[in-house]
C-alpha positions in Angstrom: -69.4 8.1 111.2 -66.9 7.2 108.5 -63.9 5.3 109.6 -60.6 7.2 109.2 -58.4 5.7 106.5 -55.2 4.2 108.0 -52.1 5.8 106.6 -49.5 3.4 105.2 -46.2 4.6 106.8 -44.2 2.3 104.5 -44.8 4.4 101.4 -42.7 7.2 100.0 -45.7 9.5 100.2 -45.6 9.1 103.9 -41.9 10.0 104.1 -41.2 13.7 104.8 -38.1 15.5 103.8 -36.9 15.3 107.4 -37.4 11.6 107.6 -35.8 11.1 104.1 -32.5 12.5 105.3 -32.6 10.4 108.5 -33.1 7.3 106.3 -30.2 8.3 104.1 -28.0 8.7 107.2 -29.0 5.2 108.4 -28.4 3.6 105.0 -25.0 5.2 104.7 -23.9 4.4 108.2 -21.4 1.6 109.1 -23.9 -0.2 111.3 -24.7 -3.9 110.6 -27.9 -4.7 108.6 -30.0 -5.7 111.6 -29.2 -2.5 113.4 -30.0 -0.5 110.3 -33.3 -2.3 109.9 -34.3 -1.5 113.5 -33.3 2.2 113.0 -35.2 2.4 109.7 -38.4 1.0 111.3 -38.0 3.3 114.3 -37.6 6.3 112.0 -40.5 5.4 109.8 -42.8 4.5 112.7 -41.8 7.5 114.8 -40.8 5.3 117.7 -37.6 4.4 119.6 -35.2 1.6 118.5 -35.9 -0.1 121.9 -39.6 -0.3 121.0 -38.7 -2.0 117.7 -36.4 -4.4 119.5 -39.2 -5.3 122.0 -41.7 -6.2 119.3 -42.8 -9.8 118.8 -40.5 -11.4 116.2 -43.3 -12.0 113.7 -44.3 -8.3 113.8 -40.8 -7.0 113.4 -40.2 -9.5 110.6 -43.2 -8.2 108.7 -42.0 -4.6 109.1 -38.6 -5.6 107.8 -40.4 -6.9 104.7 -42.2 -3.6 104.4 -38.9 -1.8 104.1 -38.8 -3.0 100.5 -40.5 0.2 99.4 -37.3 2.0 99.9 -35.9 0.3 96.8 -38.3 1.9 94.4 -38.7 5.7 94.2 -41.8 7.2 92.5 -41.0 10.4 90.4 -44.1 12.0 89.2 -44.6 15.2 87.2 -45.7 18.1 89.4 -49.2 19.4 88.8 -49.1 23.1 88.8 -51.2 24.0 91.9 -52.1 27.4 93.1 -52.4 26.4 96.8 -50.8 23.7 99.0 -52.2 22.6 102.4 -49.5 21.7 105.0 -50.0 21.1 108.7 -53.6 22.2 108.4 -52.8 25.6 106.9 -53.1 26.8 103.3 -50.2 28.2 101.4 -50.1 30.0 98.0 -47.8 28.5 95.5 -46.0 30.8 93.0 -45.5 29.0 89.7 -44.9 32.0 87.6 -41.3 33.2 87.9 -42.2 36.7 86.9 -44.4 37.0 90.1 -41.5 36.4 92.4 -40.6 39.4 94.6 -37.0 40.7 94.3 -36.4 39.5 97.9 -37.5 36.0 97.0 -35.4 36.0 93.9 -32.3 37.1 95.7 -32.8 34.5 98.4 -33.5 31.8 95.8 -30.2 32.5 94.1 -28.4 32.3 97.4 -30.1 29.0 98.4 -29.2 27.2 95.1 -25.5 27.6 96.1 -26.0 25.5 99.3 -25.8 21.8 99.5 -29.0 20.1 98.4 -29.7 18.8 101.9 -29.5 22.3 103.3 -31.2 24.0 100.4 -34.3 22.1 99.4 -36.7 23.5 102.1 -35.3 27.0 101.7 -35.7 27.0 97.9 -39.3 25.8 98.2 -40.0 28.5 100.8 -39.4 31.1 98.1 -42.4 29.7 96.2 -44.6 28.5 99.0 -46.0 31.4 101.0 -48.8 31.5 103.7 -52.0 32.4 102.0 -52.6 36.2 101.9 -49.0 37.2 102.6 -46.2 38.5 100.5 -42.8 36.8 100.7 -41.0 37.3 104.0 -43.5 40.0 105.1 -45.6 39.4 108.2 -44.7 35.7 108.8 -41.6 33.6 109.8 -39.9 32.1 106.7 -37.9 29.8 109.0 -41.2 28.4 110.3 -42.5 27.8 106.8 -39.2 25.9 106.0 -39.8 23.8 109.1 -43.4 23.0 107.9 -42.0 22.0 104.5 -39.5 19.7 106.1 -42.1 18.0 108.3 -45.1 17.9 106.0 -44.2 17.6 102.4 -43.6 14.0 101.3 -40.2 13.4 99.6 -41.8 12.7 96.2 -43.7 16.0 96.4 -40.4 17.8 97.3 -38.7 16.3 94.3 -41.4 17.0 91.8 -41.9 20.6 93.0 -38.2 21.4 92.9 -37.9 19.8 89.5 -40.8 22.0 88.3 -39.5 25.2 89.8 -35.9 24.7 88.7 -36.9 23.9 85.1 -39.1 27.0 85.0 -36.2 29.1 86.3 -33.8 27.6 83.8 -36.2 28.5 80.9 -36.6 32.0 82.2 -32.9 32.3 82.6 -32.2 31.2 79.0 -34.7 33.7 77.6 -32.9 36.5 79.4 -29.5 35.2 78.1 -30.8 35.2 74.5 -32.1 38.7 74.9 -28.7 39.9 76.1 -27.0 38.3 73.1 -29.3 40.1 70.7 -28.6 43.4 72.6 -24.8 42.8 72.1 -25.2 42.4 68.4 -27.1 45.7 68.2 -24.9 47.6 70.6 -22.2 49.7 68.9 -20.5 51.1 72.0 -17.6 48.8 72.9 -17.8 49.6 76.7 -21.5 48.7 76.8 -20.8 45.6 74.8 -18.2 44.5 77.3 -20.7 45.1 80.2 -23.3 43.0 78.5 -20.7 40.2 77.8 -19.8 40.3 81.5 -23.4 39.9 82.4 -23.6 36.8 80.2 -20.6 35.3 81.8 -22.2 35.8 85.2 -25.4 34.2 83.9 -23.5 31.2 82.5 -21.9 30.7 85.9 -25.3 30.8 87.6 -26.7 28.5 85.0 -23.9 26.0 85.7 -24.8 26.1 89.4 -28.4 25.6 88.6 -27.6 22.6 86.3 -25.5 21.1 89.1 -28.4 21.6 91.5 -30.8 19.7 89.2 -28.3 16.9 88.9 -27.9 16.6 92.7 -31.7 16.7 93.0 -32.2 13.9 90.6 -29.4 11.9 92.1 -30.9 12.2 95.6 -34.0 10.4 94.5 -32.1 7.2 93.6 
């Protein structure tokens, strides 16, 4: 029987979104360095701080050295996958913006206005759907968001969000260019003003999207 490969917990690909934000909270706290180190080890290992403090000094010292991985963040290009396995279940991944349902698109626009910490799992839940289902039909979206928080590593979260947001931005710009062409052809002043109003709304949304991308990239550092 093949021996099960041991997972390196001190690696970004072992850090879920949920653990990532716990780590950020620890690093930004006013605690002393030794306390922070103990809390970081406890979070990464999934144990209590007391268990860390009761470790033999050599073992805890080695784990403190292992925390060095936090200083370097891997950012890889997302490979466009049709499915994603999380928590033992298979999910369909929608990489074509034109295949988003209206409900998913509306929710997506709402989520991009939230803080990045509150938004990342919700944004991804618009694109990651239980295999065989249609968005928010016959399953619990909140449960999928929980699965995303607990199972996707933080590098995966970053690369997927970067992929989806860039795809959306390109689709957005194509729509904007189409409206500009329509304005040039339109002779009715009232209709021209309506189209110009739509472009203003799109520009505002694009600004929010750009801000979202900047926050996303900033959170990786």
